[in-house]
C-alpha positions in Angstrom: -1.2 21.6 28.8 -2.4 20.7 25.2 -5.2 23.2 25.5 -2.8 26.1 26.4 -0.6 25.1 23.5 -3.4 25.0 21.1 -4.5 28.5 22.2 -1.0 30.0 21.8 -0.5 28.4 18.4 -3.8 29.6 17.0 -2.9 33.1 18.2 0.4 32.7 16.4 -1.3 31.7 13.1 -3.6 34.6 13.3 -0.7 37.0 13.9 1.2 35.6 10.9 -1.7 36.4 8.6 -0.9 40.1 9.2 2.7 39.9 8.2 3.8 41.7 5.0 4.9 39.7 1.9 3.0 36.6 3.1 2.7 33.7 0.6 -0.7 33.4 -1.0 -3.1 31.2 0.9 -3.0 27.6 -0.1 -5.2 24.5 0.5 -4.7 22.7 3.8 -5.6 19.5 1.9 -2.2 19.7 0.3 -0.4 21.7 3.0 -1.1 20.3 6.4 -0.5 22.0 9.8 3.1 22.1 11.1 4.0 19.4 13.7 6.3 20.5 16.5 7.9 17.7 18.6 10.2 18.0 21.6 12.8 15.2 21.6 15.3 17.1 23.8 14.8 15.0 27.0 13.8 18.2 28.8 11.0 20.8 28.8 11.4 23.4 26.1 9.8 26.7 25.5 9.4 27.5 21.7 8.6 31.0 20.5 7.6 32.1 17.0 8.9 35.4 15.6 8.4 37.4 12.4 10.7 36.6 9.5 14.3 37.8 10.1 13.4 39.5 13.3 14.0 38.8 17.0 11.9 41.3 19.0 11.2 41.6 22.7 7.7 40.2 22.2 7.2 37.0 20.3 4.1 36.4 18.2 3.4 33.3 20.4 5.1 30.8 22.6 4.4 27.2 23.6 6.0 24.9 26.2 6.4 21.2 25.6 7.5 18.5 27.9 10.0 15.9 26.5 8.2 13.6 24.1 5.3 15.9 23.6 4.1 17.1 20.2 1.4 19.5 18.9 0.1 20.5 15.5 0.2 24.2 14.6 -2.8 25.0 12.3 -1.5 27.9 10.1 -5.0 28.5 8.6 -3.6 28.0 5.1 -1.3 31.1 5.3 2.4 30.4 4.7 5.3 32.8 5.4 8.9 32.4 6.5 9.3 32.6 10.3 11.9 32.3 13.0 11.8 29.9 15.9 13.5 30.8 19.2 14.2 27.9 21.7 14.6 28.1 25.5 15.4 25.8 28.3 12.3 26.1 30.5 13.0 27.2 34.1 10.8 28.2 37.0 12.1 31.8 37.3 13.9 32.8 34.1 14.0 30.7 30.9 17.4 30.2 29.4 17.8 31.1 25.8 19.4 28.4 23.7 19.3 29.2 20.0 17.2 30.5 17.1 16.5 29.1 13.6 15.1 30.7 10.5 12.6 28.4 8.7 11.0 28.5 5.2 7.4 29.1 4.6 6.6 25.5 3.7 8.0 24.0 6.9 5.9 20.9 7.7 7.6 19.5 10.9 9.9 20.8 13.6 12.0 18.6 15.9 13.7 20.0 19.0 16.6 17.7 19.8 19.1 17.4 22.6 21.5 20.3 23.3 21.4 22.6 20.3 20.2 19.9 17.8 17.3 21.0 15.7 15.6 19.6 12.6 12.8 20.4 10.3 11.2 19.0 7.1 9.2 20.7 4.4 5.8 19.7 3.3 7.0 17.8 0.3 9.1 15.5 2.6 6.4 14.6 5.2 3.7 12.0 5.3 0.3 13.3 4.5 -1.9 10.2 5.3 -1.9 8.0 8.3 -3.3 4.5 9.0 -3.7 2.6 12.2 -3.1 -1.2 12.0 -4.9 -3.1 14.8 -3.9 -6.8 15.4 -5.1 -9.6 17.7 -2.1 -11.8 18.3 -2.8 -13.4 21.6 -6.5 -13.7 22.5 -8.9 -16.5 21.5 -11.9 -14.2 21.9 -12.7 -11.6 19.3 -11.5 -8.1 20.5 -14.0 -5.2 19.9 -12.5 -1.7 20.0 -13.4 1.9 19.6 -11.0 4.8 18.9 -10.7 8.5 20.0 -9.1 11.1 17.8 -7.8 14.3 19.4 -6.8 17.1 17.0 -6.7 20.9 17.1 -9.9 20.8 15.1 -11.8 18.8 17.6 -12.0 15.5 19.5 -14.2 12.5 18.5 -14.8 8.9 19.4 -15.8 6.3 16.8 -16.6 2.6 16.9 -17.0 -0.3 16.7 -14.5 -2.6 15.0 -13.3 -6.1 15.9 -10.4 -8.4 15.2 -10.2 -12.1 15.6 -7.1 -14.0 16.8 -4.4 -14.0 14.1 -6.1 -11.2 12.2 -5.3 -7.5 11.6 -7.5 -4.6 10.5 -6.2 -1.4 9.0 -8.1 1.8 9.8 -7.5 4.6 7.3 -7.4 7.3 9.9 -6.6 10.3 7.7 -9.2 9.3 5.1 -11.9 9.0 7.8 -11.1 12.3 9.4 -11.1 14.0 6.0 -14.4 12.4 4.8 -16.3 12.7 8.1 -14.9 15.9 9.7 -13.1 17.7 6.8 -9.8 17.6 8.7 -6.9 18.1 6.2 -4.6 15.3 5.2 -1.3 15.5 7.1 -3.0 15.9 10.5 -1.7 13.2 12.8 -4.3 12.8 15.6 -3.4 11.9 19.1 -5.2 8.5 19.1 -6.8 6.7 22.0 -8.7 3.4 22.4 -11.1 1.4 24.5 -11.5 -2.4 23.9 -13.1 -5.4 25.3 -14.0 -9.1 24.7 -17.3 -10.8 25.5 -18.1 -14.3 26.9 -17.9 -15.8 30.3 -14.7 -14.0 31.3 -14.6 -10.7 29.3 -11.4 -8.7 29.1 -11.2 -4.9 29.1 -8.6 -2.4 27.9 -9.3 0.9 29.5 -7.4 4.0 30.7 -6.3 4.9 34.2 -6.2 7.9 36.4 -5.6 11.1 34.4 -6.7 9.5 31.1 -9.6 10.9 29.1 -13.1 9.8 30.1 -14.9 9.6 26.8 -18.4 8.9 25.5 -19.3 5.7 23.6 -22.4 3.9 22.5 -22.4 0.4 24.1 -24.6 -1.3 21.6 -24.1 0.1 18.1 -21.8 2.0 15.7 -21.2 5.6 16.7 -19.2 8.8 15.9 -19.5 11.2 18.7 -18.0 14.7 19.2 -16.6 14.8 22.7 -15.9 18.5 23.5 -16.9 21.9 22.4 -14.6 25.0 22.7 -15.8 27.8 24.9 -13.9 30.5 22.9 -10.8 30.5 25.1 -9.5 27.1 23.8 -10.8 25.4 27.0 -12.8 22.3 26.4 -16.2 21.5 28.0 -17.5 17.9 27.8 -20.6 17.5 25.8 -23.6 15.5 27.3 -23.4 11.7 27.3 -26.8 10.9 28.6 -28.8 9.3 25.8 -29.9 5.7 25.7 -26.9 3.2 25.5 -24.3 6.0 25.9 -21.8 5.9 28.7 -18.3 7.3 29.6 -15.3 5.2 29.9 -11.5 5.7 30.2 -9.5 5.5 27.0 -5.8 4.6 26.6 -3.3 6.4 24.4 -2.0 4.7 21.2 1.7 5.2 20.4 2.4 7.7 17.6 4.1 6.6 14.4 7.9 6.1 14.6 10.0 8.5 12.5 8.6 9.1 9.1 6.3 6.0 9.1 2.8 6.6 7.9 1.4 3.5 9.8 1.1 3.2 13.5 0.1 0.1 15.5 -2.3 -1.2 18.2 -1.7 -4.9 19.1 -3.7 -7.0 21.5 
């Protein structure tokens, strides 16, 4: 689902580059990708169109289940555009409404019924931090993180938190410094954690969750997937000494306009 969305949105961004009267390219470091979130309670189809036009063929469309969100990488090119929203159906999608949006749109929220909201870049958060706390466990909790973005998917570790302590991970700063991912990109974040001792505890994913590569014994930063040119992802090898695959859980995204999100043990 995410892979199809990413493919459609990248196609959309490429098409927008060809539009006349486009705004001069700007730095993604100050103008992050557009977040699109579906809070409608139902599956929605969202189509992008040229400014002030509704044509038979959209530039690109995406389909989001309720609660899903994606980030549209506009490749630094900004131009006004129109969004057309549908109720997704098996046979024929039902048209609901359209909205004209400014070039500096930073976030789009699809609400219930005909509710629709957006914010501009100057009004959205540009840096995100993950606060990890150990509130309940006597043993020190060791954890690693996975970051899924439209630029790639990485795992990184290890950190640890003792009982009663918290540790803040400057996610946006790390992604910018290590992978040159622009500020404003909120990654879909995952985690794997464990304790040691006579009765170790584990926090792992379940069926359907990502099976990601980690280094069991030392610090690591590992690229997980490569694109095959069609926005499909092929797992990279995880066969070197001390490497193994394990299931990761999803961390809840920030609430509202908060720049900090939380992982609590």
